[in-house]
N, C-alpha and C positions, 0 to 999 in steps of 0.2 A: 466432430470437433467444430466449434463455431468459426466462422470466417473472421480473419484478423481485422478486416475493415470495420467490424462492429465494435471494436475496442477503442479506447482513448489512444490517440497518437503517441502519447508519452509511454504508454504500456507497450505498444507495438515496438517502438524504438528500443526500449530497454530489453525486451525479450529477444529482439533481433541481435542486439549487441552482446548481451550477457547470457542468453539462453534461458531455458525454463527453470534453471536453478534460482533465478531472480524472483520467482513466484513463491508465495503470494506477494503481490506488490500493492502497497497502500498509498493512495494519493489523497492529499488534503489541499483543496483549493488549487489543484493542478500541479502541485509539487510532490515529488516522491518523498515520503517520510519513513517508509519501512520497505525492506526488500529481503526476500529469501527466508522469511520466518514469520511466525505469528507473535505479535507483541502481547505482553501480559496486560492486565487491566490498567495498571499504573502507567505503563509506557503509552498505551493507547490514549489515556486521558491527557497525558502531556503532549502528545502529537496533535491532538485536537483542541488543546487548551481548555479542556473540560476539567475544572477542579472538582473538588467534592470531598466528602468525608468517607468514612468506612462503608457507608451504605450506597455509594455511587456505583 
């Protein structure tokens, strides 16, 4: 298991407060945008403000 000091401080804080159930944790520009599950393609595009059509 990797040492926690190798991770972003926001990730360490969240895992310490909420436990491993908060993983996967997705940060965009230092802000938590998703926690505890994998977003679908549309949700991920919205989180990162990447628009696009059906071929994105």
